[in-house]
N, C-alpha and C positions, 0 to 999 in steps of 0.2 A: 377235481383235484383233491387228494386226501390232505387233511389238515394235520400232517405229521412232519416234523423236521428230521431230516436224515442225519444231521450231525448231533444235535442235542437230545433228540427224542421227544421234543415238546409236542404235546397233543392237546386236544380240547379238554377243558374242565367243565364240569356241570354244576349248576346251582339253581337258584330261584331269582326271578324278577319280583321284587316286592313293591306293590302299589301303595298309594297313599293310605288306602283303607287296610293295608297290611295283608291283602290277599296275595298268595304266592302262585306263580306259574313257572313251569320249568323253562330254563334257558341254557344256552351253551356259550362258553367263553372260548373263542377260537384264538390260537396264537397267530401272530402276524407272519404268515407264510408267503414267501416269494420264490419264484423260479429264477435261477441265476446261472449264467453260462460262464465257465472258467476254462482257461487254457491249461491243460495238464502236460507240461513240457516233458516229463519223464516217459510218457506214453505217446507223445506227439499227436494229441487229439484234444478236442474240446469235451468237457463233461458238463451236463446240465443237472444241477442239484436243486432240490426242493428244501429251502432253508428258512428258518425263522430270522427275524431282524437281528436278534442277538447272535445267532450263528454266523451271519454275514460279517459282523464285527469280529467274531472269533477267527474266521478265515483270514480277515485282513491282518490280524495280529500274529497268527501262527503260520500262515502260508497255506496254499492249496494242497501241497504235497502232504503235509502233516495232517490236514483235515481229512483228506481222502484215506489216509492210513487209519485214522480214528473211525471213520465210517465203516471201513472194511473190518476193523477189529470188533465192531459191534455186530457184525454179520450182515451189513448192508451191501447192496450191489451198486457199483458205480460204473 
């Protein structure tokens, strides 16, 4: 599964893991991505979205209809 959020566009960040001796090795900071199923009443169907934890809270606040409109405005497929 891709580590990208459909609503917020959150994606992995990259940096270094720094040891006690200060040696650096590359690492990846992944967002907290979850797959969530929502009922989209306007289309009479379920939609499965790949969202970050922050985006799930956003959907709870603004509603699934507005969230799907934002995803489509960004050029995403739902």
